[in-house]
ZAZABA-573540 format. One line per 2 residues: number of its first residue (from 1); for each residue x, y, z of C-alpha. Coordinates in steps of 0.001 Angstrom, whole numbers, plus 500000, padded with zeros to 6 digits. Layout:
<sites>
NUM> X/Y/Z; ...
</sites>
This chain:
<sites>
1> 958654/488314/100044; 956988/484490/099945
3> 958073/481352/102369; 959255/478287/100729
5> 958005/474951/102004; 958811/471713/100292
7> 956037/469601/101876; 952745/468760/101922
9> 952196/468432/105607; 950997/470501/108142
11> 953250/472822/107703; 953507/472829/103652
13> 949801/473668/104234; 950649/476531/106339
15> 953127/478421/104294; 951232/478132/101612
17> 948499/480133/103414; 951050/482429/105301
19> 951179/483280/100877; 947694/483669/100316
21> 947860/485914/102878; 950905/488029/101555
23> 949613/488044/097722; 945900/489335/099000
25> 948003/492287/100816; 949562/492851/097638
27> 947351/493228/095993; 944928/495469/098917
29> 948378/497542/098331; 948553/497887/095096
31> 945015/498926/094723; 944820/501379/097226
33> 947731/502259/094833; 945485/503146/092244
35> 942622/504436/094264; 944917/507597/095849
37> 946478/508095/092422; 942709/508235/090935
39> 941725/510677/093924; 945783/512634/092960
41> 944376/512575/089496; 940603/513357/090445
43> 942074/516016/092668; 944528/517736/089820
45> 942135/517826/087422; 939539/519713/089860
47> 942543/521915/090746; 942606/522391/087171
49> 939162/523254/086576; 939084/525517/089629
51> 942355/527423/088325; 940933/527381/084808
53> 940333/531351/083859; 937168/529921/081610
55> 934047/529287/082677; 933552/525444/082774
57> 930306/523515/084302; 929766/520009/084562
59> 926504/518841/084167; 924472/515612/084420
61> 923088/512866/082176; 919484/513130/081677
63> 919340/515554/083859; 921326/518425/083135
65> 921578/518879/086872; 924889/520749/087798
67> 927473/518473/089414; 930132/521076/089265
69> 931209/524779/088278; 934335/526050/088771
71> 934088/530128/090058; 934558/531986/086903
73> 930919/529677/086238; 929348/531241/088966
75> 928259/534152/087729; 926578/532478/084711
77> 924960/529840/086900; 923816/532311/089039
79> 923638/530171/092105; 921128/527799/090224
81> 921903/524246/090343; 919674/522437/088791
83> 919269/522600/084884; 920644/525663/083873
85> 919785/525793/080324; 916470/525828/081142
87> 916943/529651/082402; 919996/530526/080421
89> 919149/529341/076919; 915871/530276/074699
91> 914351/527093/073479; 915244/526918/070076
93> 918660/527503/070487; 918714/524718/073200
95> 917615/522097/071312; 919803/522984/068368
97> 923227/522758/071214; 922502/519611/072559
99> 921324/518149/068934; 924279/519467/067750
101> 925964/517349/070583; 924195/514228/070008
103> 925086/513725/067093; 928812/514924/067220
105> 929248/513874/070714; 931048/517752/070946
107> 930428/521239/070514; 932659/523625/068611
109> 932247/527381/068884; 928278/527588/069711
111> 927211/531650/070051; 924268/532439/072676
113> 923065/535212/074137; 922625/533763/077667
115> 919609/535204/079447; 920657/535948/082710
117> 923073/537796/082725; 921956/539368/079228
119> 925590/538713/077716; 927074/536842/074910
121> 929232/534088/074699; 931023/530768/072544
123> 929909/527779/073936; 932288/524674/073700
125> 930785/521102/074980; 932337/517837/075859
127> 931014/514274/076330; 932256/513001/079104
129> 932469/510415/082423; 932547/512571/085813
131> 933134/511062/089385; 931392/507421/087385
133> 928530/509188/085938; 928063/510443/082171
135> 928318/514068/082033; 928844/517193/079364
137> 931332/519548/080513; 930499/522647/079336
139> 933227/526147/078337; 931728/529391/078322
141> 933630/532085/076472; 932688/535866/077069
143> 931951/537591/074002; 930683/540722/075074
145> 933564/543118/073689; 933376/541116/070214
147> 929479/541885/070155; 929964/545442/070643
149> 932585/545876/068297; 930757/543899/065727
151> 927639/546377/066439; 930334/549755/065711
153> 931365/547837/062947; 927669/546878/061761
155> 927023/550602/062712; 930061/552221/060383
157> 929447/550144/057806; 925920/551992/057713
159> 927174/555398/057928; 929546/554386/055403
161> 927394/553314/053455; 924669/555585/054259
163> 926871/559002/054175; 925677/561614/051673
165> 929438/562760/051661; 931550/560450/049210
167> 934376/558039/050683; 937210/556153/049239
169> 939507/553907/051708; 942813/554262/049859
171> 945608/551310/051156; 949300/552362/052135
173> 950178/551846/048290; 947928/553905/047098
175> 945501/552073/045553; 941646/551995/046689
177> 939947/549369/048373; 936347/550486/049275
179> 934567/553956/047941; 930712/553850/049588
181> 927714/554107/047819; 927497/558313/047244
183> 931227/557713/045760; 929033/555910/042965
185> 926312/558409/042826; 928308/561567/042604
187> 931202/559522/039633; 928985/557304/038166
189> 931936/555016/038839; 930943/551414/040668
191> 933324/550017/042698; 934735/547508/040748
193> 936033/549823/038542; 938056/551571/040651
195> 939603/549246/043017; 943238/548844/042878
197> 943413/552173/040680; 944945/555551/042510
199> 943067/557910/043574; 944310/560755/041698
201> 941489/559202/039125; 938906/561011/040618
203> 940701/564386/040168; 939879/566841/037117
205> 943433/567252/034911; 945919/564792/034244
207> 948343/565415/037282; 946891/563733/039695
209> 947065/564668/043566; 949365/566612/044285
211> 952430/565973/046063; 951981/569017/048167
213> 948430/566360/049642; 950984/563604/050620
215> 953697/565871/052249; 951196/567201/054260
217> 948885/563843/055150; 952579/562516/056006
219> 953709/565037/058415; 950141/566195/059600
221> 947649/563255/058949; 945531/565434/057582
223> 945270/567555/054257; 942187/569312/053343
225> 940994/571395/050249; 938527/572338/047017
227> 939389/570296/043784; 937598/569482/040575
229> 935875/566197/040760; 935780/564204/037215
231> 932971/561760/036891; 932730/558718/034898
233> 930710/560531/031849; 934149/563099/031721
235> 931777/566013/032988; 933579/568036/036431
237> 931991/569443/039322; 933653/571311/042260
239> 933907/569253/045894; 935441/569928/049051
241> 938647/566495/049710; 939322/565829/052901
243> 942126/563264/053503; 943207/561838/056445
245> 945936/559234/057600; 945116/555890/059683
247> 948333/554773/061137; 949104/551272/062527
249> 948880/551088/066686; 950818/548012/066021
251> 953233/545602/063952; 950308/543812/061011
253> 950701/542829/057601; 949280/545105/055305
255> 947389/544173/051903; 950002/543101/050435
257> 951659/540583/052966; 954589/542586/054024
259> 954663/543958/057769; 953433/547711/059312
261> 955194/549021/062560; 953547/550750/064477
263> 952979/554609/063831; 953428/553522/060144
265> 950133/554314/057585; 948432/551801/057001
267> 945357/553220/054934; 944314/556571/053866
269> 940505/557498/053478; 939332/560558/050944
271> 935963/562616/052453; 934721/564694/049105
273> 932050/566972/049363; 929695/568258/046106
275> 929909/572275/046550; 928714/572752/043403
277> 925872/574607/045186; 928267/576637/047779
279> 930185/577144/044886; 926995/578648/042722
281> 925389/580572/045649; 929105/582268/045993
283> 928920/583594/042547; 925555/584815/042562
285> 927020/586565/046484; 929861/587916/044772
287> 926977/589243/041460; 924984/590365/043438
289> 927400/592181/045222; 928948/593907/041923
291> 925878/593812/039929; 922200/595930/039972
293> 919550/593379/041255; 916659/594738/038981
295> 918525/595436/035705; 921804/592758/036717
297> 924428/595255/035157; 927319/596924/036899
299> 926701/598401/039450; 929281/601561/040922
301> 931827/600021/042514; 932364/597551/039762
303> 932087/600604/036947; 934059/601816/038983
305> 936835/599543/039167; 936761/598759/035279
307> 936966/603337/034415; 939932/602745/036325
309> 941188/599418/034272; 939931/600740/030829
311> 941948/604590/031769; 945276/602439/032948
313> 945381/600509/029006; 944496/604231/027154
315> 947200/606054/029375; 949997/603144/027857
317> 948051/603526/024473; 948034/607430/024019
319> 944139/606398/023421; 940795/608048/024933
321> 937684/606887/027449; 934520/608290/027317
323> 932378/608258/030510; 928436/608716/029474
325> 926173/609849/031815; 923221/608776/030877
327> 919353/609895/032382; 915752/609155/031085
329> 913855/612007/030977; 910411/612055/032543
331> 910817/608951/034090; 909295/610011/037103
333> 905809/610692/035886; 905765/607107/034214
335> 906590/605898/037447; 904091/607583/039541
337> 901440/607317/036882; 901971/603392/036369
339> 903151/602134/038570; 907017/601024/039882
341> 906641/597602/038409; 906197/599320/035226
343> 908470/601796/035658; 911414/598226/036939
345> 910207/597104/033788; 910936/600009/031537
347> 914483/600459/033683; 914722/596545/032622
349> 914631/596978/028587; 916478/600183/028759
351> 919063/598166/029911; 919282/595496/027649
353> 919375/597968/024921; 922459/599944/026177
355> 923872/596806/026741; 923119/595846/023019
357> 924314/599370/021483; 927926/599409/023172
359> 930894/597683/021785; 932154/594390/023285
361> 934588/595196/026038; 932338/598622/027064
363> 930758/598769/030369; 926713/599254/030854
365> 926291/600417/034494; 923174/601430/036083
367> 924267/603571/039406; 920710/604079/040766
369> 917164/605377/040165; 916864/606052/036347
371> 920739/606977/035643; 923517/604810/033692
373> 926855/605161/033046; 927922/603843/029677
375> 932402/603688/029757; 933141/603442/025911
377> 937079/602293/026549; 939533/602668/023930
379> 937978/605526/021873; 940411/607039/018858
381> 938153/610445/018915; 935800/612969/020159
383> 933670/611713/016680; 934182/608415/017055
385> 932387/608808/021280; 929462/611109/018952
387> 929070/608388/016949; 928118/606117/019132
389> 925923/608465/021188; 924115/609453/017819
391> 923912/606406/016388; 923162/603682/018654
393> 922455/604843/022110; 919707/607495/021675
395> 917556/605843/019115; 917199/602513/020691
397> 916079/604959/023657; 913607/606664/021952
399> 911966/603053/020819; 908986/601886/022092
401> 908981/599891/024727; 906472/597518/025679
403> 906401/596812/028880; 903495/594509/030524
405> 901023/595105/027702; 901332/599116/027503
407> 903597/600655/024462; 905909/603601/026032
409> 907758/606205/024785; 910729/607331/026927
411> 913682/609615/025582; 917288/610848/027200
413> 919350/612914/028558; 923401/612029/028297
415> 926434/614054/029187; 930179/613007/027941
417> 933246/613630/030105; 936433/612134/027999
419> 939714/611255/029245; 942692/612665/029128
421> 941025/615867/027648; 938574/616755/030982
423> 940276/615270/033284; 942754/612754/034534
425> 940753/611292/037631; 938496/609290/037640
427> 935448/611101/040434; 936586/614175/038387
429> 935941/612442/035076; 932407/610839/036736
431> 931498/614790/037987; 932154/615969/034446
433> 929491/613658/033435; 927097/614213/034911
435> 927394/618046/035243; 927421/617416/030374
437> 924296/615659/031320; 922381/618409/033664
439> 923323/620652/031026; 921420/619084/027955
441> 918372/618571/030310; 918620/622478/031325
443> 918626/622683/026971; 915758/620867/026253
445> 916566/617300/027162; 916945/614644/024315
447> 920401/615389/023235; 923916/614961/024533
449> 926505/617323/025355; 930199/617443/026000
451> 931565/618600/029225; 932852/621559/028626
453> 934673/624588/031482; 932054/626479/030959
455> 929707/624278/032298; 931596/623159/035652
457> 932058/627281/036150; 928395/627069/035890
459> 927938/624732/037719; 929941/625466/040632
461> 928264/628907/040527; 925052/627148/040941
463> 926033/625047/043975; 927727/628125/045509
465> 924267/629942/045278; 922483/626820/046429
467> 924267/626541/049279; 924385/630572/049547
469> 920965/629987/048901; 919784/627311/052187
471> 920812/630300/054571; 919134/633655/053031
473> 916129/633220/054863; 917549/633230/058045
475> 919855/636162/057790; 917308/638059/055960
477> 918253/638256/052925; 914739/637390/050883
479> 912153/639928/051304; 908870/640626/049106
481> 908403/643941/047232; 904902/644450/045627
483> 902991/644896/042214; 899582/646706/041920
485> 896891/644261/039918; 895015/647369/038203
487> 891761/646611/035953; 891961/647155/032773
489> 889112/648721/032143; 890736/652680/031958
491> 891055/654957/030932; 894092/656629/028846
493> 894696/660183/029613; 896254/663107/026854
495> 899533/662530/027687; 899437/658610/026711
497> 899094/657006/030866; 896975/655275/031567
499> 894381/655020/034833; 892141/652163/036236
501> 890971/650819/039326; 893356/649312/041785
503> 891888/645516/042253; 894674/644383/044470
505> 898589/643340/044756; 901074/640719/043929
507> 904321/639952/046281; 907170/639010/044320
509> 910145/637471/046145; 913351/639841/046118
511> 916898/638571/047425; 919033/640812/048066
513> 923083/639611/048588; 926012/641438/050070
515> 927684/640231/047912; 925821/638943/044727
517> 924164/642046/045101; 920274/641649/043446
519> 919865/638558/042613; 917759/638002/039512
521> 914481/635736/040294; 915222/633987/037237
523> 918634/632531/038540; 917397/631664/042012
525> 913989/630429/041488; 914672/627205/039041
527> 917543/626838/041914; 914718/626689/044925
529> 912383/624539/042831; 915082/621929/041886
531> 916626/621895/045388; 912870/621642/047426
533> 913564/625557/049442; 910036/626205/047377
535> 906843/623947/048011
</sites>
């Protein structure tokens, strides 16, 4: 609104002054409106900064004193209003930060470790005008959780590479994504050679991974079992393989660009352990469980099992099986006089010769001490058995044995029982062979004897006599008879009787059994000596 007057008189001058005053009032009103708008904008900016969850700090240039800081920035500043960069950043880091700000006018994604809080942050800075003065607006984005994850990833990467177990990472399409150094050491494959290949390439054979493995992994999340791994050069080794499925936590694209839903398998982890040493140990344990430690021949349990199989085959084929009990003659004398180490060497030499003397498929075993058992399967006639014993086994044992510089000569006594002629039961067959062996010893050693029914009768009689003899003393069945000792220098009478001087008496032991009657000493004394009843 303005007044209008055409004249230049005094009224006209008043109107002109009045209009000037109105114009000045308008300009002051506009300035005030601009100031109010600027204040509102500043307040809005301040409110925005205050409400921002990211720490924001405004520092002056060049003094770096804090001009403003929103509440989240308080934890970073720790109440400092002076230069926060001096205490918060190392000198070298601070220099690079401000050099970049001076060169570019801005700083983006500048990773630092803030010393006050011992926390990691990513800084972003811009040069601004703050309340009429040059300033720097800096934001602090905490990345402690990222650094923790980064450290964990670094740790897992070190574990992955340092593991002694071969580890292979397979994607959802069942293609190899990565493998550690242990995989390369064990198999000889470099990572570049197996990338994109199916994991079945590392298994022996051409069938690849079994369907049961994938089914178990999909249903249960894991599978484990023994497999054979093929090396790059073609050799193989046993391994224990563990396969685990890694399922997607949230929707995410896989390596091929397609998206995986939560719960779907994103990767498979194959972990294999070389169990060659364990398998060797297991084989050694099984071997020792079935073999004699000294001679490495089959022991009694394995001998019985092989004898059972031989008898089964003989029944089907209508053949014979011979069981040979072999006992070294006077072995105890060699063992006691020359030492156990010489005796052990002799046993090993005899074992080798017996093994060399039998046919392929026959069994030579050591029961213990100096007793060996030979099982001859698939024989047709007794003559065939005698030929093996007389021409291949006994002569080999008679030959000199060189043991630790000593030349030893030893013979053996062999007892032979034949299936089904002598027995059809395995235990009975073994007993009959043992009986025949004792008969060979009784007849002068260094010979072989086939079992006969008379031997069984004598053996049973001997056992019965031994059992009765053990109770004879307490039952008062043993008594002494005295026989005088007469000097040879005497006189012969006319009736040709001899008269001499009695110099003493000799006591003779007699056994009067209530049912057997007077048992001759020639029968019970050898039994007493062999069983230790007479010392």
